[in-house]
Each structure stands twice: as C-alpha cells, then as structure tokens.
C-alpha positions in Angstrom: -126.2 188.2 130.5 -128.3 185.3 130.0 -128.1 182.0 131.4 -125.3 179.3 129.9 -127.0 177.2 127.1 -127.0 173.1 128.2 -126.6 170.8 125.6 -128.7 168.1 126.0 -128.8 164.6 124.3 -132.0 166.2 122.1 -130.2 169.2 121.1 -127.3 167.1 119.8 -129.1 165.1 117.8 -130.8 167.9 116.2 -127.9 170.5 115.5 -126.6 167.5 112.7 -124.0 169.5 110.6 -122.2 170.4 114.5 -121.4 166.6 114.5 -120.4 163.4 112.9 -123.3 160.5 111.9 -123.6 157.5 113.1 -126.5 155.8 111.0 -127.3 156.8 107.5 -129.3 159.1 104.9 -132.7 157.1 103.8 -132.4 157.3 100.4 -133.6 154.8 97.5 -130.2 152.9 98.1 -130.5 152.6 101.1 -134.3 151.2 100.6 -132.6 148.3 98.1 -129.6 147.6 100.7 -132.4 146.4 103.6 -134.1 144.2 101.5 -130.4 142.8 99.8 -129.7 142.9 103.4 -132.9 141.2 105.3 -133.9 138.7 101.9 -130.0 137.3 103.2 -131.1 137.6 106.6 -133.8 134.9 105.8 -131.3 132.7 103.4 -128.9 132.4 105.6 -130.6 131.8 109.0 -132.2 129.0 106.9 -128.7 127.8 106.1 -127.0 127.8 109.6 -130.5 126.4 111.9 -131.9 123.7 108.5 -130.0 123.0 106.2 -126.4 122.5 108.7 -128.6 121.7 111.0 -127.9 123.3 113.6 -131.9 124.1 115.3 -133.1 127.1 115.9 -132.0 126.8 119.5 -127.9 126.7 118.8 -129.0 129.2 115.7 -130.2 131.1 117.4 -127.8 131.8 120.2 -125.0 131.7 118.2 -126.5 134.8 116.1 -127.8 136.9 118.8 -124.5 136.5 120.0 -122.9 137.9 116.4 -125.3 140.7 116.4 -124.2 141.7 120.4 -120.6 141.5 118.1 -121.5 143.9 116.0 -123.4 145.8 117.6 -120.4 146.6 119.4 -118.2 147.8 117.2 -120.8 149.8 115.5 -121.6 151.4 119.0 -117.7 152.0 119.3 -117.2 154.1 116.2 -116.7 157.6 115.5 -118.9 158.0 112.7 -120.9 156.0 109.7 -119.2 153.7 108.0 -121.5 151.6 105.7 -119.8 148.8 106.7 -120.8 148.5 110.1 -123.4 149.5 110.2 -125.2 147.0 107.2 -123.6 144.6 109.3 -125.3 144.8 112.2 -128.3 145.2 110.2 -127.4 141.5 108.2 -127.1 140.3 111.6 -130.7 141.3 113.5 -132.1 139.7 109.9 -130.9 136.7 110.8 -131.0 136.3 114.8 -134.4 137.6 113.8 -135.2 135.1 111.4 -134.1 132.0 113.7 -135.9 133.7 116.5 -139.3 134.5 115.1 -139.0 130.8 113.9 -138.1 129.1 117.6 -141.1 130.5 119.1 -143.7 130.6 116.3 -142.4 127.2 115.4 -142.1 123.4 117.0 -140.3 119.9 116.1 -142.7 118.5 114.1 -141.6 117.3 110.5 -143.9 120.2 108.9 -140.5 122.7 109.3 -138.2 121.1 108.4 -135.4 120.7 105.7 -135.9 118.3 102.6 -134.5 114.9 104.0 -133.9 115.7 107.9 -135.8 114.1 110.3 -134.3 116.6 113.2 -132.4 119.1 113.6 -129.6 120.4 116.2 -129.3 119.9 120.2 -131.9 121.6 122.2 -135.5 122.8 122.3 -136.2 123.5 119.1 -139.4 125.5 119.2 -141.8 127.2 121.6 -145.1 126.3 119.4 -146.6 129.3 119.7 -147.9 130.2 116.0 -147.0 133.6 113.8 -150.6 135.3 115.6 -149.4 134.6 119.1 -145.5 135.2 118.5 -146.6 138.1 115.9 -148.6 140.0 118.5 -146.0 139.6 121.3 -143.6 141.1 119.2 -145.9 143.9 118.6 -146.0 144.7 122.2 -142.0 144.4 122.2 -142.2 147.5 119.7 -144.6 149.4 121.2 -143.1 149.3 124.7 -139.2 150.5 122.8 -141.2 153.0 121.1 -142.8 154.5 124.2 -139.2 154.9 126.0 -137.9 156.2 123.2 -140.8 158.7 122.9 -140.7 159.1 126.8 -136.1 160.0 126.6 -137.4 162.3 124.3 -134.5 161.3 122.2 -135.7 162.0 117.8 -137.0 159.0 115.7 -135.2 160.9 112.9 -132.4 158.2 111.7 -130.4 161.0 110.3 -130.3 163.2 113.9 -129.4 159.9 115.7 -125.7 160.7 117.2 -125.7 159.3 120.7 -125.7 156.4 122.4 -128.9 156.6 124.4 -130.2 156.9 120.5 -128.8 154.0 119.1 -129.6 151.7 121.5 -132.9 152.5 121.7 -132.4 152.2 117.4 -130.9 149.4 117.8 -133.5 147.4 119.8 -136.7 148.1 117.6 -134.5 147.0 114.9 -134.2 143.7 116.4 -137.7 143.3 117.4 -138.9 144.6 113.8 -136.8 142.5 111.8 -138.1 139.4 114.1 -141.3 140.6 113.7 -141.3 141.3 110.2 -139.9 137.4 109.7 -142.7 135.9 111.5 -145.0 138.8 109.4 -143.0 137.0 106.4 -143.6 133.1 107.5 -147.3 133.9 107.7 -147.6 135.4 104.9 -146.3 132.3 103.0 -146.8 129.2 104.9 -150.7 129.9 106.5 -152.6 132.4 104.5 -152.7 130.6 101.3 -151.0 133.4 99.3 -147.1 131.5 99.3 -144.4 133.5 98.8 -144.3 135.1 95.2 -148.8 136.3 96.7 -147.0 137.3 100.0 -144.6 139.1 98.8 -146.7 141.0 95.9 -149.0 141.8 98.7 -146.2 143.6 100.9 -144.8 145.4 97.5 -148.5 146.8 97.2 -148.4 147.8 101.1 -145.0 149.4 100.6 -146.3 151.3 97.0 -149.1 153.4 99.0 -147.1 154.5 102.0 -144.8 156.3 99.3 -147.9 157.6 98.3 -148.7 158.3 102.2 -145.4 160.5 101.9 -147.2 162.9 99.8 -150.0 163.8 102.7 -148.9 166.1 104.8 -150.8 165.2 108.3 -149.3 161.6 108.5 -145.5 161.9 109.9 -143.0 160.6 107.5 -140.7 159.3 110.6 -144.5 156.6 111.4 -144.2 156.2 107.7 -140.4 155.4 107.6 -141.1 152.4 110.5 -143.6 151.0 108.9 -141.8 150.5 106.5 -138.6 149.5 108.3 -140.9 146.1 109.9 -142.5 145.7 106.4 -138.8 145.3 104.1 -138.8 142.3 106.4 -141.4 140.5 105.6 -140.6 140.9 102.3 -137.4 140.0 102.8 -139.1 136.5 104.0 -141.3 135.8 101.2 -138.7 136.9 98.6 -135.8 134.1 100.7 -137.9 131.5 100.9 -138.8 132.2 97.0 -135.7 131.4 96.4 -134.7 128.5 98.5 -137.8 126.5 98.9 -138.7 123.8 96.0 -140.6 124.1 92.9 -143.1 122.3 94.5 -143.8 124.3 97.7 -143.8 127.4 95.1 -140.4 128.4 94.8 -137.2 128.5 92.9 -135.2 125.3 94.7 -132.0 127.5 94.7 -130.6 126.7 97.9 -129.8 128.7 100.9 -126.1 127.8 100.5 -125.9 128.9 96.4 -129.4 132.4 97.3 -127.2 133.3 100.9 -123.5 133.3 98.2 -125.4 135.2 96.4 -127.1 137.8 98.3 -124.1 138.1 100.4 -121.9 139.2 97.2 -124.7 141.8 96.2 -124.4 142.6 99.5 -121.2 143.6 99.5 -120.8 144.9 95.9 -123.8 147.9 97.9 -121.6 148.5 101.0 -118.7 149.0 99.0 -120.7 151.5 96.8 -121.8 152.9 99.3 -119.0 153.0 101.3 -117.2 155.1 98.7 -119.9 157.2 98.6 -119.7 157.7 102.4 -116.2 159.0 101.5 -116.5 161.6 98.7 -119.4 163.7 101.0 -116.9 165.9 103.3 -117.3 165.8 106.9 -118.0 168.4 109.2 -115.2 170.6 110.0 -113.1 170.7 113.2 -113.9 174.2 113.6 -118.0 173.7 112.7 -118.0 171.3 115.7 -116.6 174.0 118.2 -119.3 175.5 119.9 -120.8 172.3 120.5 -118.4 171.3 123.0 -118.3 175.5 124.1 -122.4 175.2 124.9 -121.9 172.0 126.5 -119.5 173.1 129.0 
C-alpha cells in the first residue's frame, strides 16, 4: 500500500470542484463591478474627508476599521457571497483613497474642496508626494507577493479557498487599491493629462493587457494583477471627473450625488450577481467527502 495522502492548503486550492469557493469568477461582470466599486471608493472617500470635512486622518482610521469589520464578515462566510465580497472591495477602495491622500498630500489649501479652509482633527497629510508614495506602496505590494509565493499558495482567485490564501489576497487588495489611488491622482493632478486624459490612458493600457492574454508566454495571473491595480486609477480618475469643478476639467456633480448614484449601481450589480450565484448549484456533500477522508 502507498503512503496515505495528506491534503495541504495548496492541494485544497487545486481541488476547486471539491470545496466551497470563497471568491468570484473573473468575468466581464467582475471587471465592471470592480470599476464601479473603485470609482465609488474615490467619491465616497472624498465625501467623508473633504466634503464633510472630517479630514484624511480621522477618515482613514474610520474607513480602515470599516475594512476590518467587512473583512471579518467575509472571512467567516463559508462560501462566496457577492454582497460580502464586494463590500470588502468597496471598503478597501474607500480606505485606500484616504490612506493615499494622507500619505501623499499635505495640509495646504490646494488640496481642500471648494469653500473649505481646514479639515478635521489631527495631521492632514505627510506630504510624501505621489512618486515617493507610489514607490513605497509598490515595495509593500512586492513584499506581499513574495510572501505569497513563498507560502506555496495559489495566485488563482477561483482556487483560493483557505484562510491563509484569503488573508494574503485581501492584503494585496488593500495595498493595490491604495497604490491605484496614488497613480490615479498623479495622472489627474500632476501629469498634465487631466481627468479624462488619465482615464483614457489607463483604458488604453488595459486594452493592451487584454490583447496580451492571447500571448501564451505571459501568465494570465500576472496580467490579472496588473489589471487589478490599474482599474483603481481608472476609478480614481473617473471619480475625480465626476466630482471636480468644471474649471478643473470635471463635471462638478459633487461627491454626495455621485456617490449615491454609484452606490445604487453597485448594489444593483451585487443583487444581480447574488441571483446568478444562487442559480449555480454548489458541490454536493458526497463530492466534498473525499477531501475530508484524504485530509484525515
């Protein structure tokens, strides 16, 4: 008789038909919801920090705590739930917006919304600047990916079914959304492209990534993570385009109105995803039994 098999975390991840999935399939609907969530994250983050004058410091603390709460709900869920998953994505986008602003900006008036003379309690920015801030965040993201690689866990979203895998995934999501905000603000504010120009540039790069999916030498997992990071600056520039004054190249729809519309759109998309998910039959108990036996 051969040696008994021991089912490791990596083995569980590779048997996606035998366990309940916790993360969604990557489809066109996934990317539409990602862009909607990240755009809402930009407008909502600015709504709390600037329009409501809570400031970057207090808003960052509050939104990070919100991220922790939503993440705990997601991690405790036994299977993929669109409302849980996309709420965490939204909370990372909102927290990433104010974390990026706090890192990169300072307390000068040029970063205040119209009519504001100051923001809330506490320091209102470290003034690192977009290039240095992006470099720091890229370094942190690389460290997360190196730790992920060293753990032996899969990078394929559909195959992440363990707590450790999800912890690495959500760490990368939070940092990538913060990095994406820095990139989007740089394109909108400092590059000279403006909001529409920055968005068009990101869309062009994303189109190139889609074309590269046909090239077998480039791993699709790598393309996914590059696209995941780049959809955040697309959301950031789109959010700025919706909310900023016409004189600055925006539509001047305001953070409150834009956030309300985007929230309604995202809730509608989550409801649609939830209905579709319920129509897909999950793995039967007898299909999951071999996993228990092999692990024992």
